C-alpha positions as CSV (number, residue, x, y, z in Angstrom):
1,M,145.2,123.6,-41.1
2,T,148.7,121.9,-41.5
3,D,150.3,119.4,-39.2
4,T,152.6,122.1,-38.0
5,D,149.7,124.4,-37.1
6,L,148.0,121.6,-35.1
7,L,151.3,120.8,-33.3
8,I,151.7,124.5,-32.4
9,Q,148.0,124.7,-31.2
10,N,148.5,121.6,-29.0
11,L,151.7,122.9,-27.6
12,R,150.0,126.2,-26.7
13,R,147.2,124.3,-24.9
14,E,149.7,122.2,-23.0
15,N,151.7,125.4,-22.1
16,E,148.5,127.1,-20.8
17,A,147.7,124.0,-18.7
18,L,151.2,123.8,-17.3
19,R,151.1,127.5,-16.4
20,A,147.8,127.0,-14.6
21,E,149.2,124.0,-12.7
22,L,152.4,125.9,-11.9
23,E,150.4,128.8,-10.5
24,W,148.2,126.5,-8.4
25,T,151.3,124.7,-7.1
26,G,152.9,128.0,-6.1
27,K,149.8,129.0,-4.2
28,E,149.6,125.6,-2.5
29,I,153.3,125.8,-1.5
30,M,152.7,129.2,0.1
31,R,149.6,128.0,1.9
32,L,151.4,125.0,3.3
33,R,154.4,127.1,4.2
34,N,152.2,129.5,6.1
35,Q,150.5,126.5,7.8
36,L,153.8,125.0,8.9
37,K,155.0,128.4,10.1
38,M,152.0,128.5,12.4
39,Q,152.9,125.6,14.7
40,W,153.9,125.9,18.3
41,I,157.6,125.4,18.9
42,P,158.7,124.2,22.4
43,C,161.2,126.6,24.0
44,S,163.1,123.5,25.2
45,E,163.7,122.6,21.5
46,K,164.4,125.9,19.9
47,L,164.4,129.7,20.6
48,P,164.1,132.5,18.1
49,K,167.3,133.3,16.2
50,E,166.1,136.8,15.3
51,W,164.8,139.0,18.0
52,I,165.6,142.5,16.9
53,D,164.5,144.0,13.7
54,D,167.7,145.6,12.3
55,D,165.7,148.0,10.1
56,N,164.2,149.9,12.9
57,N,166.0,148.5,16.0
58,T,162.8,147.2,17.6
59,Y,161.9,143.8,19.1
60,I,160.3,141.2,16.9
61,N,156.9,140.0,18.2
62,Y,156.1,136.4,18.6
63,L,153.0,134.5,19.6
64,I,153.8,133.0,23.0
65,Y,152.1,130.5,25.4
66,M,152.5,131.3,29.1
67,P,151.6,128.1,31.1
68,Y,151.2,130.1,34.4
69,F,148.4,132.1,32.8
70,K,147.2,129.3,30.6
71,A,147.0,131.8,27.9
72,A,148.6,132.8,24.6
73,S,149.5,136.3,23.6
74,V,152.1,138.4,21.8
75,G,155.5,138.8,23.4
76,V,159.1,139.3,22.6
77,Y,162.3,137.3,23.2
78,N,165.4,139.0,24.5
79,D,168.4,136.9,23.5
80,D,170.8,139.0,25.6
81,E,168.9,138.2,28.8
82,E,167.6,134.8,27.5
83,S,164.1,135.8,28.7
84,W,160.6,136.4,27.3
85,L,158.8,139.6,27.9
86,F,155.0,140.2,27.9
87,R,154.0,143.9,28.1
88,G,157.5,144.6,29.4
89,V,157.4,142.0,32.2
90,E,159.5,138.9,32.2
91,V,157.3,135.8,31.9
92,K,157.8,132.0,31.7
93,V,157.0,130.8,28.2
94,S,156.7,127.1,27.2
95,H,156.0,127.5,23.5
96,W,156.2,130.2,20.8
97,M,155.6,130.7,17.1
98,P,156.2,133.4,14.5
99,L,153.3,135.7,13.9
100,P,151.6,135.3,10.5
101,D,152.3,137.9,7.8
102,A,150.1,141.0,7.9
103,P,147.1,141.0,5.6
104,K,147.7,142.4,2.2
105,G,146.2,145.8,1.5
106,V,145.9,146.8,5.1
107,N,147.1,150.2,6.2
108,D,150.6,149.8,7.4
109,G,151.0,153.5,8.0
110,S,153.1,154.1,5.0
111,R,152.7,157.2,2.9
112,E,152.3,155.1,-0.3
113,F,149.2,153.5,1.2
114,W,147.5,156.8,1.9
115,M,148.5,158.1,-1.5
116,Q,146.9,155.1,-3.2
117,E,143.7,155.7,-1.2
118,V,143.5,159.3,-2.3
119,E,144.0,158.7,-6.0
């Protein structure tokens, strides 16, 4: 084996190690990003900027904390009215956070999902 062959072999090993490290780093960034996304945000500090899904013109759900009920649940924010709604009723909310992404591979009702299941 020549010096050039050894050099190429070493570079390939380093390349594989760097790819593995890069893949791990990407996964770790996503894990931390999701962890940060799941922190309570005081309403006194910030309110949702997005409250209507432009794709289907529906409210965007958020996890909300209602101090009167001492409970957390899913609700929506109405920016036009500057109010929070829980099951269609206006409620006082002290904290909120975005909901996590839906699990991958779960039925989202799309035709593509059902076609994959049939095949």
